MDTraj code that builds the backbone (N, CA, C; nanometers):
import mdtraj as md
import numpy as np

residues = "MET THR ASN PRO ILE ALA ASN MET PRO ALA GLU GLU THR ILE ARG ALA ALA LEU ARG ASN VAL ILE ASP PRO GLU VAL GLY MET ASN VAL VAL ASP LEU GLY LEU ILE TYR GLY ILE GLU ILE GLY ALA ASP ARG VAL ARG VAL ALA MET THR MET THR THR PRO ALA CYS PRO MET GLY ALA MET ILE THR GLU ASN ALA ARG GLU ALA ILE GLN ASP VAL ALA PRO ASP GLY ILE ASN ILE ILE VAL ASP LEU VAL TRP ASP PRO PRO TRP SER ALA GLU ARG MET SER PRO HIS ALA LYS GLN HIS PHE GLY TRP SER".split()
xyz = np.array([
    [0.0844, -0.1175, 0.0000],
    [0.0000, 0.0000, 0.0000],
    [0.0894, 0.1245, 0.0000],
    [0.0583, 0.2226, -0.0851],
    [0.1388, 0.3441, -0.0938],
    [0.0850, 0.4497, 0.0020],
    [0.1716, 0.5381, 0.0402],
    [0.1347, 0.6481, 0.1289],
    [0.0790, 0.7629, 0.0448],
    [-0.0510, 0.7962, 0.0577],
    [-0.1085, 0.9010, -0.0260],
    [-0.0457, 1.0377, -0.0020],
    [0.0054, 1.0623, 0.1169],
    [0.0670, 1.1922, 0.1460],
    [0.1991, 1.2068, 0.0708],
    [0.2615, 1.0955, 0.0335],
    [0.3895, 1.1026, -0.0365],
    [0.3783, 1.1794, -0.1679],
    [0.2618, 1.1793, -0.2309],
    [0.2424, 1.2507, -0.3571],
    [0.2026, 1.3965, -0.3381],
    [0.1793, 1.4357, -0.2165],
    [0.1352, 1.5719, -0.1883],
    [0.2561, 1.6658, -0.1857],
    [0.2345, 1.7912, -0.2245],
    [0.3452, 1.8870, -0.2192],
    [0.3835, 1.9168, -0.0740],
    [0.5092, 1.9481, -0.0539],
    [0.5574, 1.9858, 0.0792],
    [0.5063, 2.1255, 0.1130],
    [0.5060, 2.1566, 0.2413],
    [0.4609, 2.2885, 0.2853],
    [0.5388, 2.4004, 0.2149],
    [0.6682, 2.3835, 0.2008],
    [0.7488, 2.4873, 0.1356],
    [0.7133, 2.5038, -0.0118],
    [0.6722, 2.3967, -0.0765],
    [0.6278, 2.4058, -0.2160],
    [0.4986, 2.4869, -0.2246],
    [0.4095, 2.4621, -0.1318],
    [0.2835, 2.5376, -0.1276],
    [0.3118, 2.6835, -0.0958],
    [0.3987, 2.7075, 0.0010],
    [0.4343, 2.8458, 0.0379],
    [0.4976, 2.9178, -0.0812],
    [0.5827, 2.8483, -0.1570],
    [0.6453, 2.9083, -0.2756],
    [0.5390, 2.9433, -0.3794],
    [0.4409, 2.8560, -0.3980],
    [0.3328, 2.8847, -0.4923],
    [0.2527, 3.0064, -0.4472],
    [0.2312, 3.0179, -0.3169],
    [0.1547, 3.1313, -0.2639],
    [0.2303, 3.2634, -0.2765],
    [0.3613, 3.2572, -0.2933],
    [0.4385, 3.3802, -0.3168],
    [0.4023, 3.4446, -0.4513],
    [0.3353, 3.3691, -0.5372],
    [0.2896, 3.4235, -0.6652],
    [0.1547, 3.4937, -0.6541],
    [0.0935, 3.4883, -0.5372],
    [-0.0361, 3.5531, -0.5152],
    [-0.0100, 3.6919, -0.4581],
    [-0.0485, 3.7914, -0.5347],
    [-0.0201, 3.9308, -0.4992],
    [-0.1454, 3.9997, -0.4478],
    [-0.1307, 4.0733, -0.3398],
    [-0.2376, 4.1630, -0.2947],
    [-0.2262, 4.2870, -0.3832],
    [-0.3201, 4.3079, -0.4757],
    [-0.3049, 4.4164, -0.5728],
    [-0.3100, 4.5559, -0.5112],
    [-0.3676, 4.5674, -0.3945],
    [-0.3749, 4.6999, -0.3315],
    [-0.2393, 4.7476, -0.2809],
    [-0.1522, 4.6532, -0.2466],
    [-0.0205, 4.6932, -0.1948],
    [0.0950, 4.6423, -0.2800],
    [0.0666, 4.5553, -0.3769],
    [0.1697, 4.5085, -0.4683],
    [0.2727, 4.4166, -0.4056],
    [0.2319, 4.3373, -0.3088],
    [0.3238, 4.2458, -0.2396],
    [0.2543, 4.1103, -0.2271],
    [0.3339, 4.0030, -0.2251],
    [0.2750, 3.8692, -0.2163],
    [0.2224, 3.8409, -0.0753],
    [0.1258, 3.7486, -0.0693],
    [0.0558, 3.7211, 0.0558],
    [0.1441, 3.6555, 0.1611],
    [0.2497, 3.5863, 0.1183],
    [0.3400, 3.5236, 0.2150],
    [0.4222, 3.6310, 0.2859],
    [0.4870, 3.7188, 0.2090],
    [0.5690, 3.8235, 0.2711],
    [0.4854, 3.9239, 0.3492],
    [0.3595, 3.9416, 0.3107],
    [0.2717, 4.0296, 0.3882],
    [0.2329, 3.9676, 0.5227],
    [0.2553, 3.8376, 0.5376],
    [0.2196, 3.7701, 0.6629],
    [0.0730, 3.7323, 0.6683],
    [0.0109, 3.7140, 0.5521],
    [-0.1313, 3.6810, 0.5477],
    [-0.1581, 3.5314, 0.5601],
    [-0.0549, 3.4486, 0.5462],
    [-0.0726, 3.3034, 0.5568],
    [-0.0516, 3.2634, 0.7024],
    [-0.1571, 3.2145, 0.7637],
    [-0.1516, 3.1770, 0.9048],
    [-0.1191, 3.0302, 0.9264],
    [-0.1480, 2.9455, 0.8284],
    [-0.1192, 2.8034, 0.8463],
    [-0.1431, 2.7243, 0.7200],
    [-0.0688, 2.6160, 0.7055],
    [-0.0831, 2.5242, 0.5929],
    [-0.0901, 2.3834, 0.6506],
    [-0.1981, 2.3120, 0.6199],
    [-0.2149, 2.1734, 0.6634],
    [-0.2242, 2.0848, 0.5407],
    [-0.1467, 1.9781, 0.5408],
    [-0.1458, 1.8850, 0.4285],
    [-0.1955, 1.7508, 0.4786],
    [-0.3018, 1.7012, 0.4160],
    [-0.3571, 1.5708, 0.4510],
    [-0.3439, 1.4758, 0.3343],
    [-0.3998, 1.3580, 0.3483],
    [-0.3899, 1.2561, 0.2445],
    [-0.4604, 1.2973, 0.1162],
    [-0.5692, 1.3726, 0.1287],
    [-0.6472, 1.4087, 0.0101],
    [-0.6841, 1.5563, 0.0061],
    [-0.6150, 1.6372, 0.0867],
    [-0.6499, 1.7793, 0.0889],
    [-0.5327, 1.8652, 0.1327],
    [-0.5416, 1.9908, 0.0929],
    [-0.4530, 2.0949, 0.1438],
    [-0.5439, 2.2041, 0.1963],
    [-0.5203, 2.2438, 0.3194],
    [-0.5997, 2.3506, 0.3814],
    [-0.5038, 2.4638, 0.4191],
    [-0.5404, 2.5841, 0.3772],
    [-0.4620, 2.7025, 0.4096],
    [-0.5512, 2.7990, 0.4855],
    [-0.5017, 2.8473, 0.5975],
    [-0.5694, 2.9535, 0.6713],
    [-0.4973, 3.0833, 0.6382],
    [-0.5744, 3.1793, 0.5905],
    [-0.5137, 3.3081, 0.5578],
    [-0.6076, 3.4199, 0.5992],
    [-0.5528, 3.5390, 0.6026],
    [-0.6302, 3.6554, 0.6401],
    [-0.6047, 3.7656, 0.5381],
    [-0.6661, 3.8769, 0.5589],
    [-0.6419, 3.9977, 0.4796],
    [-0.5896, 4.1048, 0.5748],
    [-0.5372, 4.2110, 0.5188],
    [-0.4848, 4.3175, 0.6049],
    [-0.5966, 4.3865, 0.6819],
    [-0.7193, 4.3782, 0.6308],
    [-0.8353, 4.4341, 0.6992],
    [-0.9594, 4.3547, 0.6596],
    [-1.0550, 4.3364, 0.7501],
    [-1.1784, 4.2660, 0.7127],
    [-1.2559, 4.3367, 0.6009],
    [-1.2319, 4.4639, 0.5812],
    [-1.3017, 4.5399, 0.4776],
    [-1.2327, 4.5304, 0.3416],
    [-1.1322, 4.4471, 0.3290],
    [-1.0563, 4.4353, 0.2040],
    [-1.1495, 4.3979, 0.0882],
    [-1.1612, 4.4838, -0.0120],
    [-1.2513, 4.4535, -0.1243],
    [-1.1973, 4.3452, -0.2168],
    [-1.0714, 4.3081, -0.2017],
    [-1.0095, 4.2085, -0.2892],
    [-1.0030, 4.0698, -0.2248],
    [-1.0621, 4.0524, -0.1078],
    [-1.0515, 3.9264, -0.0345],
    [-1.0929, 3.8044, -0.1139],
    [-1.2067, 3.8092, -0.1809],
    [-1.2539, 3.6938, -0.2571],
    [-1.1585, 3.6618, -0.3721],
    [-1.1103, 3.7640, -0.4396],
    [-1.0191, 3.7424, -0.5513],
    [-0.8862, 3.6842, -0.5021],
    [-0.8346, 3.7366, -0.3936],
    [-0.7059, 3.6896, -0.3416],
    [-0.7165, 3.5446, -0.2938],
    [-0.8243, 3.5100, -0.2245],
    [-0.8392, 3.3719, -0.1783],
    [-0.8559, 3.2765, -0.2964],
    [-0.9259, 3.3181, -0.4013],
    [-0.9386, 3.2334, -0.5209],
    [-0.8033, 3.2190, -0.5898],
    [-0.7263, 3.3261, -0.5973],
    [-0.5920, 3.3178, -0.6557],
    [-0.5036, 3.2231, -0.5746],
    [-0.5194, 3.2247, -0.4430],
    [-0.4426, 3.1329, -0.3573],
    [-0.4813, 2.9888, -0.3860],
    [-0.6107, 2.9633, -0.3983],
    [-0.6570, 2.8278, -0.4282],
    [-0.6005, 2.7803, -0.5622],
    [-0.6024, 2.8666, -0.6618],
    [-0.5496, 2.8306, -0.7937],
    [-0.3979, 2.8070, -0.7898],
    [-0.3262, 2.8862, -0.7113],
    [-0.1809, 2.8681, -0.6996],
    [-0.1482, 2.7323, -0.6378],
    [-0.2255, 2.6930, -0.5374],
    [-0.2047, 2.5623, -0.4742],
    [-0.2394, 2.4509, -0.5726],
    [-0.3465, 2.4696, -0.6461],
    [-0.3891, 2.3695, -0.7442],
    [-0.2796, 2.3440, -0.8475],
    [-0.2033, 2.4467, -0.8804],
    [-0.0957, 2.4320, -0.9787],
    [0.0162, 2.3393, -0.9322],
    [0.0337, 2.3231, -0.8007],
    [0.1430, 2.2391, -0.7494],
    [0.0943, 2.1100, -0.6835],
    [-0.0370, 2.0931, -0.6746],
    [-0.0936, 1.9762, -0.6078],
    [-0.1388, 1.8725, -0.7103],
    [-0.1465, 1.7465, -0.6693],
    [-0.1969, 1.6428, -0.7595],
    [-0.3439, 1.6679, -0.7956],
    [-0.3829, 1.6197, -0.9114],
    [-0.5227, 1.6321, -0.9536],
    [-0.6145, 1.5608, -0.8553],
    [-0.7316, 1.6185, -0.8357],
    [-0.8341, 1.5530, -0.7569],
    [-0.8306, 1.5764, -0.6076],
    [-0.7349, 1.6512, -0.5590],
    [-0.7342, 1.6742, -0.4141],
    [-0.8228, 1.7937, -0.3809],
    [-0.8659, 1.8000, -0.2593],
    [-0.9510, 1.9080, -0.2109],
    [-0.8620, 2.0221, -0.1614],
    [-0.8800, 2.1384, -0.2168],
    [-0.8029, 2.2554, -0.1744],
    [-0.8981, 2.3496, -0.1036],
    [-0.8652, 2.3778, 0.0211],
    [-0.9498, 2.4629, 0.1046],
    [-0.8687, 2.5841, 0.1465],
    [-0.9201, 2.7010, 0.1189],
    [-0.8567, 2.8247, 0.1650],
    [-0.9571, 2.8920, 0.2575],
    [-0.9266, 2.8877, 0.3859],
    [-1.0130, 2.9481, 0.4877],
    [-0.9681, 3.0906, 0.5149],
    [-1.0608, 3.1832, 0.5054],
    [-1.0334, 3.3218, 0.5396],
    [-1.0660, 3.3392, 0.6876],
    [-0.9649, 3.3744, 0.7668],
    [-0.9808, 3.3862, 0.9124],
    [-0.9443, 3.5273, 0.9579],
    [-0.9961, 3.5646, 1.0726],
    [-0.9724, 3.7005, 1.1241],
    [-0.9094, 3.7010, 1.2630],
    [-0.8808, 3.5828, 1.3161],
    [-0.8234, 3.5747, 1.4492],
    [-0.6963, 3.4914, 1.4422],
    [-0.5831, 3.5467, 1.4772],
    [-0.5654, 3.6823, 1.5295],
    [-0.5715, 3.7857, 1.4168],
    [-0.6071, 3.9076, 1.4515],
    [-0.6088, 4.0126, 1.3493],
    [-0.4684, 4.0330, 1.2919],
    [-0.4627, 4.0631, 1.1636],
    [-0.3349, 4.0900, 1.0990],
    [-0.2759, 4.2191, 1.1531],
    [-0.1430, 4.2222, 1.1623],
    [-0.0709, 4.3457, 1.1938],
    [0.0574, 4.3468, 1.1125],
    [0.1143, 4.4626, 1.0959],
    [0.2376, 4.4775, 1.0175],
    [0.3533, 4.3975, 1.0773],
    [0.3451, 4.3612, 1.2028],
    [0.4499, 4.2805, 1.2660],
    [0.4625, 4.1427, 1.2012],
    [0.3582, 4.0969, 1.1326],
    [0.3596, 3.9653, 1.0676],
    [0.4363, 3.9670, 0.9358],
    [0.4678, 4.0837, 0.8835],
    [0.5356, 4.0937, 0.7547],
    [0.6790, 4.0439, 0.7635],
    [0.7275, 3.9918, 0.6522],
    [0.8663, 3.9464, 0.6444],
    [0.9587, 4.0683, 0.6457],
    [1.0858, 4.0481, 0.6792],
    [1.1817, 4.1589, 0.6711],
    [1.1850, 4.2220, 0.5311],
    [1.1720, 4.1385, 0.4278],
    [1.1702, 4.1902, 0.2907],
    [1.0542, 4.2883, 0.2700],
    [0.9351, 4.2501, 0.3158],
    [0.8173, 4.3374, 0.2995],
    [0.8335, 4.4662, 0.3810],
    [0.8821, 4.4517, 0.5035],
    [0.9028, 4.5725, 0.5861],
    [1.0012, 4.6686, 0.5192],
    [1.1067, 4.6135, 0.4626],
    [1.2042, 4.6974, 0.3952],
    [1.1413, 4.7616, 0.2708],
    [1.0632, 4.6849, 0.1961],
    [0.9970, 4.7350, 0.0760],
    [0.9092, 4.8562, 0.1079],
    [0.8398, 4.8506, 0.2217],
    [0.7512, 4.9599, 0.2603],
    [0.8214, 5.0658, 0.3449],
    [0.9519, 5.0476, 0.3688],
    [1.0274, 5.1456, 0.4450],
    [1.0016, 5.1412, 0.5947],
    [0.9639, 5.0223, 0.6446],
    [0.9304, 5.0072, 0.7862],
    [1.0418, 4.9416, 0.8669],
    [1.1619, 4.9317, 0.8086],
    [1.2690, 4.8700, 0.8869],
    [1.3913, 4.9586, 0.8871],
])
top = md.Topology()
chain = top.add_chain()
for i, resn in enumerate(residues, 1):
    res = top.add_residue(resn, chain, resSeq=i)
    for name in ("N", "CA", "C"):
        top.add_atom(name, md.element.get_by_symbol(name[0]), res)
traj = md.Trajectory(xyz[None], top)
């Protein structure tokens, strides 16, 4: 019997794919912005918990769909991809990578 998780992408592969998802309002990827709160890989699914910089973000639906599509590009066919939009804990600029902070002049 084969291990179904063996065919699943590694967390770093998923994170790399998510670096291609840009928040168009600020022009930075969702990983460096600190919007990715968690990545869970199961036998038949990938679940990502992410947030937006504000609950009022008008691009939230588009960004979460772009994230789902980015994961789909690196995952095997037929798996369930779930992108949960969460608000707890609230996002803050402290979650940004050093690269993003430098880009915005915050370091």
